[in-house]
C-alpha positions, 0 to 999 in steps of 0.5 A, a space after each residue: 793356272 800358275 805353274 810352281 814346278 816344271 821338269 822333264 817328268 812333272 808339271 805342277 800348277 796351283 790355282 788358289 781361286 779354284 782350290 785346285 792343284 794339278 800335277 801332270 806326268 809327262 811321257 818322259 821315262 825315268 832312267 833310274 830309281 834315284 831319278 824317280 826319288 829326286 823328281 818325286 821329292 821335287 813335286 813334294 817340295 813344290 807342294 809344301 806351301 799348299 794347304 792341302 786340306 783346303 785344296 783338291 788334287 787332279 793328277 793327270 797320268 795319261 802320258 805316263 809310260 806304263 810301268 809296274 815292275 816290283 822295284 818301281 812299285 816299291 820306290 814309288 809307294 812312299 813317294 806317291 803317298 807323300 804327294 797325295 796325302 792330305 788333299 781334300 779330294 784326289 782325282 786321277 786322270 788316266 788314259 787306259 783301263 790298265 792305268 785305272 786298275 793300277 791306280 785302284 791298287 795304289 789306293 788300296 795300298 796307300 789308303 788314299 781314296 781317289 776318284 779315277 776317270 778317263 774324262 777330264 771334264 768329269 773329274 773337273 766337275 767332280 772337283 769343283 763340287 768337292 768343297 761342299 761334299 768332301 770338306 
């Protein structure tokens, strides 16, 4: 899958044939709220040319350091909504039950439905079937 962005915090790859965008969060912690904003805006910019309504998004956050302090949550609400809104289907790959709970809460807060699992195979199968079920 061709990469359109790679930095210390994210890798973004787009496969037009599979109609799939994959955003992978690395284990690198953020140093500041400003860095969060800058890196998330880079992801949003990398996704700008993508016709989101024709694509599914797989967000792999298994390696992401756990964090849910209020300042972080406030800073990321707008950013994560901008990154995921508009895709035909959104799937989130988590590594822990706590991660799944946090993603469910995010879904309630930002109104973007997501399927959540710790199984990459399950999510990829779901997304492969998404064009007939979700678009």
